C-alpha positions in Angstrom: 31.7 9.2 31.4 29.6 7.4 34.1 26.1 6.2 34.0 23.6 8.1 36.2 21.9 6.5 39.1 18.7 4.5 38.3 15.9 5.2 40.9 13.0 2.6 41.0 9.9 3.1 39.0 7.8 5.8 38.1 8.0 8.7 40.7 5.6 11.3 41.5 6.9 14.9 41.7 4.0 17.3 41.1 0.6 17.9 40.0 -0.5 19.9 36.9 -4.1 20.6 38.9 -2.8 21.4 42.3 -0.1 21.5 44.8 -0.5 18.3 46.9 0.0 14.5 46.1 -3.0 12.9 44.5 -5.3 11.1 46.4 -4.7 7.2 45.7 -7.6 5.1 44.8 -8.2 1.3 45.9 -8.0 -1.4 43.4 -8.2 -5.3 43.2 -5.6 -7.7 42.4 -6.9 -11.0 41.0 -6.5 -14.3 43.1 -2.9 -15.6 42.5 -2.0 -12.8 40.1 1.3 -13.7 38.3 2.1 -10.7 36.1 5.0 -11.0 33.4 7.0 -8.7 31.5 8.6 -10.0 28.3 7.5 -13.7 29.2 9.1 -13.3 32.7 7.2 -13.3 36.0 7.7 -10.1 38.0 6.8 -8.7 41.5 4.7 -5.5 41.9 6.1 -2.7 44.0 5.3 1.0 44.3 6.4 2.9 41.3 5.0 0.2 38.8 2.6 1.3 36.0 -0.7 -0.3 36.3 -3.8 -0.7 34.0 -7.2 -2.1 34.6 -7.9 -5.4 32.7 -10.9 -6.5 31.1 -11.8 -8.8 34.3 -12.2 -5.5 36.4 -9.0 -6.4 38.2 -5.7 -4.4 37.7 -2.3 -5.8 36.7 1.1 -4.2 35.4 0.6 -1.7 32.4 1.4 -3.9 29.5 -1.9 -4.1 28.1 -2.2 -2.5 24.7 -4.3 -1.3 21.8 -1.7 -1.8 18.8 1.6 -0.6 20.4 -0.2 1.6 23.0 -0.5 1.0 26.6 -3.0 3.4 28.3 -1.8 3.7 31.8 -4.5 3.6 34.5 -2.1 4.9 37.4 1.1 4.3 39.3 1.1 1.6 42.3 1.8 3.2 45.6 1.0 0.7 48.1 -0.1 -2.9 48.4 -2.5 -4.3 51.0 -2.1 -7.4 53.0 -2.4 -10.6 51.1 -3.7 -14.1 52.4 -0.7 -16.3 52.9 -2.8 -19.6 53.1 -3.3 -19.0 56.8 -3.9 -15.3 57.5 -3.9 -11.9 55.9 -0.3 -10.7 56.1 1.2 -7.3 55.6 3.7 -6.9 52.5 5.8 -4.1 51.0 5.4 -5.7 47.5 3.4 -8.1 46.0 5.0 -11.2 45.1 4.1 -13.0 41.7 1.5 -15.9 42.2 0.9 -14.9 45.8 -2.5 -14.0 47.7 -4.4 -16.8 46.4 -7.9 -16.4 47.6 -10.1 -18.0 44.9 -13.6 -16.8 45.5 -13.4 -16.0 49.1 -13.5 -12.3 48.5 -12.8 -11.4 52.3 -9.3 -12.5 51.6 -8.9 -10.3 48.4 -5.8 -8.7 47.8 -6.0 -4.7 47.3 -3.5 -2.2 46.2 -3.5 1.7 46.1 -2.9 3.4 42.9 -2.1 7.2 42.0 -4.1 8.4 39.1 -1.9 9.1 36.0 -4.0 11.8 34.7 -3.0 15.5 35.6 0.2 14.5 37.3 3.9 14.9 36.8 6.2 12.1 37.4 10.1 11.4 36.8 11.3 8.6 34.4 14.7 7.6 33.1 15.7 7.1 29.6 16.5 3.6 28.4 19.5 4.3 26.2 22.6 7.0 25.9 22.8 6.9 22.0 19.7 8.7 20.9 21.0 11.9 22.7 24.3 12.7 24.2 24.3 16.3 25.1 21.9 18.6 27.2 21.1 20.4 24.2 19.8 17.5 22.6 17.8 16.2 25.5 16.4 19.8 25.8 15.3 19.7 22.1 12.9 17.0 22.9 10.9 18.7 25.4 7.3 19.0 24.3 7.5 15.7 22.4 5.8 12.5 23.3 7.6 9.3 24.1 6.6 5.4 24.4 7.3 3.4 27.7 9.4 0.3 27.7 9.0 -2.1 30.4 11.7 -5.0 31.2 12.2 -7.7 33.8 15.0 -6.9 36.3 16.5 -10.3 37.3 19.6 -9.1 38.9 18.2 -10.1 42.1 17.3 -13.8 41.9 14.8 -13.6 44.8 13.0 -10.5 43.6 12.5 -9.9 39.8 11.2 -6.6 39.8 10.4 -4.1 36.8 12.4 -1.4 35.1 9.9 1.2 33.5 12.0 3.3 31.3 11.1 6.0 28.6 11.9 4.4 25.1 13.7 7.6 24.1 14.5 6.7 20.6 10.6 6.9 19.9 10.3 10.6 20.7 8.1 12.3 18.3 5.1 14.6 18.1 2.4 11.6 17.6 -0.1 11.5 20.4 -0.4 7.6 20.0 2.3 7.1 22.9 1.9 7.1 26.8 4.0 10.1 28.0 4.8 13.6 27.1 8.4 15.0 27.7 7.8 18.2 29.8 11.2 19.2 31.2 14.4 17.6 32.2 14.3 16.4 35.8 16.9 18.5 38.0 19.8 16.1 39.5 23.2 16.9 40.9 25.9 16.1 38.3 23.8 14.6 35.6 25.7 13.2 32.8 24.3 13.5 29.8 26.4 11.1 27.8 25.4 8.4 30.2 22.4 6.2 31.0 19.2 7.1 33.0 19.0 10.7 32.3 15.6 11.8 33.9 12.8 13.5 32.3 9.5 15.1 34.0 6.6 13.6 32.3 2.9 13.6 31.9 0.5 11.1 30.6 -0.8 11.6 27.3 -3.2 8.8 27.0 -4.6 7.1 29.9 -7.5 4.8 30.6 -9.3 7.5 32.9 -12.3 9.5 31.3 -12.5 12.2 30.1 -9.0 11.8 28.7 -9.9 8.5 27.4 -13.5 7.4 26.8 -13.5 3.9 27.5 -12.4 2.0 30.6 -9.8 -0.3 29.1 
């Protein structure tokens, strides 16, 4: 059978605490930020997981305590960056761009959806752990790790694949996401890659869900 489509990133679909989309909050990106996934430099775009770093700036969500990444939010927009001459609008943050040193009038800002209390869609990273709708259904209510990979298929725009590490499904709380439901999609092939779940964050950087900021 065929693999399912892979939409980009982690996608907001609903709220556990209301009916409207969450209000994004503004965060700062470090001068010349060059995020990496698996040692590969990646660009940031809406749908990527974000965390607050110990510096106060924000970056891609690969920080960890043990193997656990506490997600701060999901990127939804990036502001203008300093291109060496002026502040220029962008639709993604290119690794190593936005060099402003200590001239904070040229700082790069991004906007992030809060992770806590929200429902997102994510795709699974393999098609061997589960192969039928019944086996996918049986994992609802369990928790699951996330895996990030650098997508180098476009040589001019290395991006991030954010997927559920579905083979890690279990009832431990020491992981990022809870599997809430299968996400409806026409002609979903449960023998193929990228089956979608609705998920909500289990552990986040935001108080009171987690008591410290990083």
